[in-house]
C-alpha positions in Angstrom: 77.7 86.9 107.2 79.8 87.0 104.0 83.3 87.5 102.9 83.2 91.4 102.5 81.9 91.5 106.0 84.6 89.4 107.4 87.1 91.4 105.2 85.7 94.7 106.6 86.4 93.6 110.1 90.1 92.9 109.5 91.2 95.0 106.9 92.1 98.0 109.0 94.0 95.9 111.6 97.5 97.6 111.9 100.6 96.0 111.0 102.8 95.5 114.2 105.9 96.5 112.4 105.0 99.2 109.7 102.8 102.1 109.9 100.3 100.6 107.6 97.2 98.3 107.8 97.2 94.8 106.9 95.1 95.7 103.9 97.7 98.4 102.6 100.5 95.8 102.8 98.5 93.2 101.0 98.6 91.0 104.0 94.9 90.2 103.8 92.5 90.4 100.9 89.0 89.3 100.0 90.2 86.5 97.9 92.0 84.8 101.0 88.6 84.5 103.0 86.2 81.9 102.8 82.7 81.6 104.6 81.0 78.2 104.8 78.1 78.2 107.2 79.5 78.9 110.4 83.1 78.6 109.6 85.1 81.5 108.6 88.7 80.8 107.2 91.2 83.6 106.6 94.4 83.2 105.0 97.1 85.8 105.3 100.2 86.5 103.4 103.2 87.8 105.5 105.3 90.5 103.6 108.4 88.4 103.7 108.9 84.6 104.1 110.8 85.2 107.5 108.6 87.7 108.8 109.2 87.8 112.6 105.6 89.1 113.2 103.5 86.5 111.6 102.4 84.7 114.7 101.5 88.2 116.1 99.6 89.1 113.0 97.6 85.7 113.2 97.0 86.3 116.9 95.5 89.8 115.8 93.2 88.2 113.2 92.0 85.3 115.5 91.2 87.9 118.4 89.3 90.5 116.1 87.4 87.9 114.5 86.6 85.9 117.7 85.5 89.3 119.4 83.3 90.4 116.6 81.6 87.4 115.2 79.0 85.3 116.8 80.1 82.8 119.4 78.7 80.0 117.2 81.5 80.9 114.5 84.5 78.6 114.1 87.5 81.0 113.1 90.4 79.5 111.5 93.4 81.6 110.5 96.4 80.3 108.4 99.2 81.6 106.6 98.9 81.2 102.7 100.8 77.8 102.0 104.4 78.4 101.0 104.6 82.0 102.2 106.4 81.7 105.4 109.4 79.8 106.7 107.6 78.8 109.9 104.2 78.4 108.4 103.2 75.0 110.4 104.4 76.5 113.8 102.6 79.9 113.2 99.4 78.2 112.1 99.4 75.7 115.2 100.0 78.6 117.6 97.2 80.6 116.2 94.7 78.0 115.8 95.2 76.2 119.2 92.6 77.8 121.7 95.0 77.0 124.7 98.2 78.3 123.1 96.4 81.3 122.0 95.0 82.0 125.5 98.3 81.4 127.1 99.9 83.7 124.6 97.4 86.5 125.3 98.1 86.2 129.2 101.3 87.9 128.5 100.6 91.5 129.1 103.3 92.7 126.6 101.9 90.6 123.8 98.3 91.5 124.8 99.2 95.0 124.5 101.0 94.6 121.0 97.6 93.0 119.8 95.4 95.7 121.5 97.6 98.4 119.7 97.3 96.6 116.4 93.3 96.5 116.9 92.8 99.9 118.1 90.6 102.0 115.8 92.3 104.0 113.5 92.5 107.7 114.4 90.9 110.5 112.3 
């Protein structure tokens, strides 16, 4: 597993607000990913500092990587420092396993995550 393999997994995730991918909007990029042993860290940059979808984007990234990477992989997802007004709260929600599980129990939120993760149509 390397940076490019991780990037390939997340670049086509659809933005929850715009009809583009996270790659298209510059929310994710290869230089914001690190792989050290079995720890994958992904930083993302919301399009605006007050992006109301930042938590949902983080949940999408966590969910996709958790599903696709080996179970022994630790996945950390963070907002690029200084890029969002609620950076600390979003990071806490996205990286806390219990909070994440509780959030994904909401059928509406889960549907939004699944929609963002759906494979692109040709």
